[in-house]
A tleap script that builds the chain and sets N, CA, C and O, in Angstrom:
source leaprc.protein.ff14SB
mol = sequence {
  NMET VAL ASN GLU ASN LYS SER PRO THR LEU
  GLU LEU THR VAL LEU GLU THR LEU GLU ARG
  TRP PRO LYS THR ARG ALA VAL LEU VAL ALA
  ARG GLY LEU ASP LEU CYS CYS GLY GLY VAL
  HIE PRO VAL GLY MET ALA ALA ARG ALA HIE
  GLY VAL ASP PRO GLU ALA LEU LEU THR GLU
  LEU ARG ALA ALA ALA GLN GLY GLY PRO CGLY
}
set mol.1.N position { 13.910 -12.186 1.307 }
set mol.1.CA position { 12.450 -12.267 1.290 }
set mol.1.C position { 11.951 -12.105 -0.138 }
set mol.1.O position { 11.868 -10.987 -0.647 }
set mol.2.N position { 11.629 -13.183 -0.765 }
set mol.2.CA position { 11.169 -13.144 -2.150 }
set mol.2.C position { 9.654 -13.164 -2.166 }
set mol.2.O position { 9.024 -14.063 -1.609 }
set mol.3.N position { 9.081 -12.171 -2.802 }
set mol.3.CA position { 7.634 -12.056 -2.870 }
set mol.3.C position { 7.172 -12.200 -4.309 }
set mol.3.O position { 6.038 -12.604 -4.567 }
set mol.4.N position { 8.062 -11.866 -5.257 }
set mol.4.CA position { 7.708 -11.883 -6.677 }
set mol.4.C position { 6.555 -10.922 -6.961 }
set mol.4.O position { 5.948 -10.971 -8.031 }
set mol.5.N position { 6.256 -10.046 -5.995 }
set mol.5.CA position { 5.205 -9.045 -6.141 }
set mol.5.C position { 3.844 -9.630 -6.485 }
set mol.5.O position { 3.084 -9.060 -7.268 }
set mol.6.N position { 3.550 -10.785 -5.883 }
set mol.6.CA position { 2.224 -11.380 -6.049 }
set mol.6.C position { 1.224 -10.730 -5.105 }
set mol.6.O position { 0.012 -10.889 -5.255 }
set mol.7.N position { 1.746 -10.002 -4.141 }
set mol.7.CA position { 0.896 -9.240 -3.227 }
set mol.7.C position { 1.674 -8.006 -2.806 }
set mol.7.O position { 2.899 -7.973 -2.925 }
set mol.8.N position { 0.977 -6.992 -2.318 }
set mol.8.CA position { 1.659 -5.762 -1.920 }
set mol.8.C position { 2.753 -6.002 -0.877 }
set mol.8.O position { 2.672 -6.920 -0.060 }
set mol.9.N position { 3.765 -5.156 -0.930 }
set mol.9.CA position { 4.836 -5.175 0.055 }
set mol.9.C position { 5.072 -3.761 0.546 }
set mol.9.O position { 4.611 -2.798 -0.066 }
set mol.10.N position { 5.785 -3.639 1.639 }
set mol.10.CA position { 6.114 -2.317 2.173 }
set mol.10.C position { 7.207 -1.639 1.353 }
set mol.10.O position { 7.401 -0.428 1.458 }
set mol.11.N position { 7.918 -2.412 0.538 }
set mol.11.CA position { 9.010 -1.868 -0.250 }
set mol.11.C position { 8.558 -1.266 -1.578 }
set mol.11.O position { 9.231 -0.389 -2.121 }
set mol.12.N position { 7.434 -1.725 -2.099 }
set mol.12.CA position { 6.910 -1.153 -3.342 }
set mol.12.C position { 6.455 0.274 -3.085 }
set mol.12.O position { 6.034 0.613 -1.979 }
set mol.13.N position { 6.543 1.106 -4.111 }
set mol.13.CA position { 6.071 2.477 -3.944 }
set mol.13.C position { 4.544 2.511 -3.909 }
set mol.13.O position { 3.869 1.555 -4.293 }
set mol.14.N position { 4.033 3.625 -3.444 }
set mol.14.CA position { 2.579 3.806 -3.425 }
set mol.14.C position { 2.042 3.696 -4.855 }
set mol.14.O position { 1.022 3.047 -5.086 }
set mol.15.N position { 2.717 4.322 -5.804 }
set mol.15.CA position { 2.272 4.282 -7.199 }
set mol.15.C position { 2.293 2.859 -7.752 }
set mol.15.O position { 1.335 2.439 -8.402 }
set mol.16.N position { 3.375 2.108 -7.504 }
set mol.16.CA position { 3.441 0.724 -7.979 }
set mol.16.C position { 2.307 -0.108 -7.395 }
set mol.16.O position { 1.700 -0.924 -8.089 }
set mol.17.N position { 2.030 0.106 -6.119 }
set mol.17.CA position { 0.961 -0.638 -5.458 }
set mol.17.C position { -0.375 -0.340 -6.115 }
set mol.17.O position { -1.144 -1.257 -6.403 }
set mol.18.N position { -0.657 0.931 -6.353 }
set mol.18.CA position { -1.929 1.309 -6.982 }
set mol.18.C position { -2.038 0.801 -8.412 }
set mol.18.O position { -3.114 0.390 -8.845 }
set mol.19.N position { -0.933 0.825 -9.145 }
set mol.19.CA position { -0.963 0.355 -10.529 }
set mol.19.C position { -1.205 -1.150 -10.603 }
set mol.19.O position { -1.940 -1.624 -11.470 }
set mol.20.N position { -0.592 -1.889 -9.702 }
set mol.20.CA position { -0.711 -3.355 -9.741 }
set mol.20.C position { -1.999 -3.864 -9.114 }
set mol.20.O position { -2.558 -4.868 -9.555 }
set mol.21.N position { -2.469 -3.169 -8.083 }
set mol.21.CA position { -3.671 -3.588 -7.358 }
set mol.21.C position { -4.585 -2.384 -7.146 }
set mol.21.O position { -4.596 -1.803 -6.061 }
set mol.22.N position { -5.347 -2.003 -8.161 }
set mol.22.CA position { -6.215 -0.824 -8.063 }
set mol.22.C position { -7.181 -0.867 -6.868 }
set mol.22.O position { -7.585 0.179 -6.360 }
set mol.23.N position { -7.547 -2.069 -6.425 }
set mol.23.CA position { -8.474 -2.184 -5.294 }
set mol.23.C position { -7.870 -1.669 -3.990 }
set mol.23.O position { -8.590 -1.490 -3.008 }
set mol.24.N position { -6.561 -1.429 -3.965 }
set mol.24.CA position { -5.930 -0.933 -2.749 }
set mol.24.C position { -6.144 0.568 -2.545 }
set mol.24.O position { -5.852 1.100 -1.475 }
set mol.25.N position { -6.649 1.237 -3.561 }
set mol.25.CA position { -6.821 2.700 -3.482 }
set mol.25.C position { -7.642 3.117 -2.262 }
set mol.25.O position { -7.259 4.047 -1.553 }
set mol.26.N position { -8.748 2.453 -2.013 }
set mol.26.CA position { -9.614 2.832 -0.892 }
set mol.26.C position { -8.877 2.719 0.443 }
set mol.26.O position { -9.048 3.566 1.320 }
set mol.27.N position { -8.064 1.686 0.596 }
set mol.27.CA position { -7.305 1.497 1.834 }
set mol.27.C position { -6.298 2.630 1.997 }
set mol.27.O position { -6.193 3.226 3.069 }
set mol.28.N position { -5.559 2.924 0.933 }
set mol.28.CA position { -4.544 3.970 1.008 }
set mol.28.C position { -5.164 5.334 1.292 }
set mol.28.O position { -4.670 6.080 2.137 }
set mol.29.N position { -6.232 5.655 0.595 }
set mol.29.CA position { -6.886 6.945 0.783 }
set mol.29.C position { -7.452 7.070 2.198 }
set mol.29.O position { -7.359 8.132 2.814 }
set mol.30.N position { -8.034 5.997 2.707 }
set mol.30.CA position { -8.603 6.020 4.056 }
set mol.30.C position { -7.532 6.284 5.112 }
set mol.30.O position { -7.835 6.806 6.185 }
set mol.31.N position { -6.288 5.930 4.816 }
set mol.31.CA position { -5.186 6.124 5.763 }
set mol.31.C position { -4.396 7.394 5.477 }
set mol.31.O position { -3.380 7.655 6.122 }
set mol.32.N position { -4.861 8.186 4.511 }
set mol.32.CA position { -4.213 9.449 4.199 }
set mol.32.C position { -3.031 9.332 3.255 }
set mol.32.O position { -2.270 10.287 3.099 }
set mol.33.N position { -2.865 8.184 2.626 }
set mol.33.CA position { -1.779 7.999 1.666 }
set mol.33.C position { -2.352 8.133 0.263 }
set mol.33.O position { -3.381 7.544 -0.066 }
set mol.34.N position { -1.673 8.910 -0.544 }
set mol.34.CA position { -2.151 9.107 -1.905 }
set mol.34.C position { -0.955 9.274 -2.826 }
set mol.34.O position { 0.145 8.827 -2.502 }
set mol.35.N position { -1.155 9.902 -3.952 }
set mol.35.CA position { -0.072 10.059 -4.910 }
set mol.35.C position { 0.658 11.388 -4.766 }
set mol.35.O position { 1.266 11.874 -5.720 }
set mol.36.N position { 0.596 11.979 -3.566 }
set mol.36.CA position { 1.380 13.182 -3.351 }
set mol.36.C position { 2.841 12.818 -3.590 }
set mol.36.O position { 3.245 11.684 -3.335 }
set mol.37.N position { 3.600 13.725 -4.055 }
set mol.37.CA position { 5.008 13.459 -4.394 }
set mol.37.C position { 5.118 12.416 -5.497 }
set mol.37.O position { 6.169 11.796 -5.659 }
set mol.38.N position { 4.052 12.218 -6.253 }
set mol.38.CA position { 4.084 11.280 -7.359 }
set mol.38.C position { 3.975 9.825 -6.954 }
set mol.38.O position { 4.095 8.934 -7.795 }
set mol.39.N position { 3.748 9.575 -5.665 }
set mol.39.CA position { 3.627 8.196 -5.195 }
set mol.39.C position { 4.942 7.442 -5.243 }
set mol.39.O position { 4.949 6.213 -5.316 }
set mol.40.N position { 6.072 8.173 -5.203 }
set mol.40.CA position { 7.382 7.549 -5.377 }
set mol.40.C position { 7.954 6.946 -4.102 }
set mol.40.O position { 8.969 6.252 -4.153 }
set mol.41.N position { 7.327 7.195 -2.969 }
set mol.41.CA position { 7.853 6.670 -1.714 }
set mol.41.C position { 7.347 5.254 -1.463 }
set mol.41.O position { 6.209 4.928 -1.801 }
set mol.42.N position { 8.193 4.413 -0.870 }
set mol.42.CA position { 7.736 3.074 -0.512 }
set mol.42.C position { 6.547 3.139 0.448 }
set mol.42.O position { 6.441 4.060 1.259 }
set mol.43.N position { 5.674 2.169 0.349 }
set mol.43.CA position { 4.472 2.145 1.189 }
set mol.43.C position { 4.835 2.209 2.671 }
set mol.43.O position { 4.204 2.947 3.428 }
set mol.44.N position { 5.833 1.454 3.091 }
set mol.44.CA position { 6.230 1.458 4.504 }
set mol.44.C position { 6.665 2.830 4.971 }
set mol.44.O position { 6.282 3.276 6.053 }
set mol.45.N position { 7.464 3.500 4.156 }
set mol.45.CA position { 7.944 4.841 4.501 }
set mol.45.C position { 6.778 5.832 4.554 }
set mol.45.O position { 6.688 6.639 5.478 }
set mol.46.N position { 5.897 5.768 3.571 }
set mol.46.CA position { 4.744 6.662 3.530 }
set mol.46.C position { 3.834 6.421 4.736 }
set mol.46.O position { 3.298 7.367 5.313 }
set mol.47.N position { 3.663 5.165 5.109 }
set mol.47.CA position { 2.823 4.842 6.267 }
set mol.47.C position { 3.394 5.478 7.526 }
set mol.47.O position { 2.674 6.143 8.271 }
set mol.48.N position { 4.676 5.277 7.764 }
set mol.48.CA position { 5.301 5.852 8.963 }
set mol.48.C position { 5.204 7.369 8.962 }
set mol.48.O position { 4.971 7.971 10.010 }
set mol.49.N position { 5.379 7.997 7.806 }
set mol.49.CA position { 5.306 9.451 7.701 }
set mol.49.C position { 3.908 9.974 8.029 }
set mol.49.O position { 3.754 11.121 8.450 }
set mol.50.N position { 2.887 9.130 7.837 }
set mol.50.CA position { 1.502 9.521 8.113 }
set mol.50.C position { 0.999 8.952 9.436 }
set mol.50.O position { -0.193 9.035 9.732 }
set mol.51.N position { 1.893 8.377 10.230 }
set mol.51.CA position { 1.502 7.856 11.534 }
set mol.51.C position { 0.671 6.592 11.470 }
set mol.51.O position { -0.119 6.313 12.372 }
set mol.52.N position { 0.849 5.828 10.404 }
set mol.52.CA position { 0.093 4.587 10.199 }
set mol.52.C position { 1.022 3.406 10.469 }
set mol.52.O position { 2.175 3.412 10.038 }
set mol.53.N position { 0.528 2.400 11.176 }
set mol.53.CA position { 1.305 1.197 11.433 }
set mol.53.C position { 1.518 0.459 10.112 }
set mol.53.O position { 0.554 -0.013 9.510 }
set mol.54.N position { 2.766 0.351 9.652 }
set mol.54.CA position { 3.018 -0.281 8.352 }
set mol.54.C position { 2.526 -1.722 8.245 }
set mol.54.O position { 1.984 -2.110 7.209 }
set mol.55.N position { 2.702 -2.512 9.283 }
set mol.55.CA position { 2.285 -3.915 9.220 }
set mol.55.C position { 0.764 -4.048 9.146 }
set mol.55.O position { 0.249 -4.893 8.413 }
set mol.56.N position { 0.050 -3.219 9.899 }
set mol.56.CA position { -1.417 -3.237 9.842 }
set mol.56.C position { -1.890 -2.801 8.453 }
set mol.56.O position { -2.824 -3.377 7.894 }
set mol.57.N position { -1.234 -1.781 7.909 }
set mol.57.CA position { -1.580 -1.319 6.570 }
set mol.57.C position { -1.329 -2.416 5.543 }
set mol.57.O position { -2.150 -2.641 4.653 }
set mol.58.N position { -0.207 -3.090 5.665 }
set mol.58.CA position { 0.126 -4.161 4.730 }
set mol.58.C position { -0.933 -5.260 4.747 }
set mol.58.O position { -1.308 -5.780 3.697 }
set mol.59.N position { -1.406 -5.607 5.919 }
set mol.59.CA position { -2.459 -6.612 6.040 }
set mol.59.C position { -3.710 -6.166 5.287 }
set mol.59.O position { -4.324 -6.959 4.573 }
set mol.60.N position { -4.083 -4.902 5.446 }
set mol.60.CA position { -5.268 -4.372 4.756 }
set mol.60.C position { -5.052 -4.322 3.247 }
set mol.60.O position { -5.952 -4.647 2.473 }
set mol.61.N position { -3.857 -3.915 2.838 }
set mol.61.CA position { -3.576 -3.832 1.402 }
set mol.61.C position { -3.644 -5.211 0.746 }
set mol.61.O position { -4.186 -5.366 -0.349 }
set mol.62.N position { -3.095 -6.190 1.420 }
set mol.62.CA position { -3.120 -7.553 0.858 }
set mol.62.C position { -4.537 -8.091 0.756 }
set mol.62.O position { -4.881 -8.762 -0.217 }
set mol.63.N position { -5.358 -7.800 1.755 }
set mol.63.CA position { -6.752 -8.233 1.703 }
set mol.63.C position { -7.476 -7.547 0.553 }
set mol.63.O position { -8.233 -8.189 -0.177 }
set mol.64.N position { -7.250 -6.252 0.387 }
set mol.64.CA position { -7.901 -5.511 -0.701 }
set mol.64.C position { -7.427 -6.011 -2.057 }
set mol.64.O position { -8.225 -6.154 -2.983 }
set mol.65.N position { -6.138 -6.274 -2.176 }
set mol.65.CA position { -5.583 -6.749 -3.449 }
set mol.65.C position { -6.180 -8.077 -3.859 }
set mol.65.O position { -6.312 -8.363 -5.050 }
set mol.66.N position { -6.540 -8.888 -2.884 }
set mol.66.CA position { -7.146 -10.198 -3.167 }
set mol.66.C position { -8.651 -10.089 -3.317 }
set mol.66.O position { -9.327 -11.096 -3.531 }
set mol.67.N position { -9.181 -8.891 -3.206 }
set mol.67.CA position { -10.606 -8.693 -3.377 }
set mol.67.C position { -11.401 -8.919 -2.108 }
set mol.67.O position { -12.631 -8.955 -2.139 }
set mol.68.N position { -10.704 -9.071 -0.991 }
set mol.68.CA position { -11.369 -9.287 0.283 }
set mol.68.C position { -11.734 -7.992 0.956 }
set mol.68.O position { -11.604 -6.925 0.356 }
set mol.69.N position { -12.187 -8.059 2.187 }
set mol.69.CA position { -12.554 -6.856 2.921 }
set mol.69.C position { -11.332 -6.001 3.179 }
set mol.69.O position { -10.201 -6.486 3.184 }
set mol.70.N position { -11.580 -4.726 3.393 }
set mol.70.CA position { -10.463 -3.856 3.694 }
set mol.70.C position { -10.416 -2.758 2.738 }
set mol.70.O position { -9.534 -1.903 2.822 }
savepdb mol mol.pdb
quit
């Protein structure tokens, strides 16, 4: 699965996601994900740890990264 990191993925860390797409901050914070632990955990792992559906979160992150709603 090649993404070239043109949009958020579940494998990127929370910190990498925020650095590359600052607009995703509101989505992450609303779901209880932040830079605790330095943001070193992959988004998918952090989502599951917080009881958030990773695929639904990914959809929201991608929309936010593109400047859309979410």
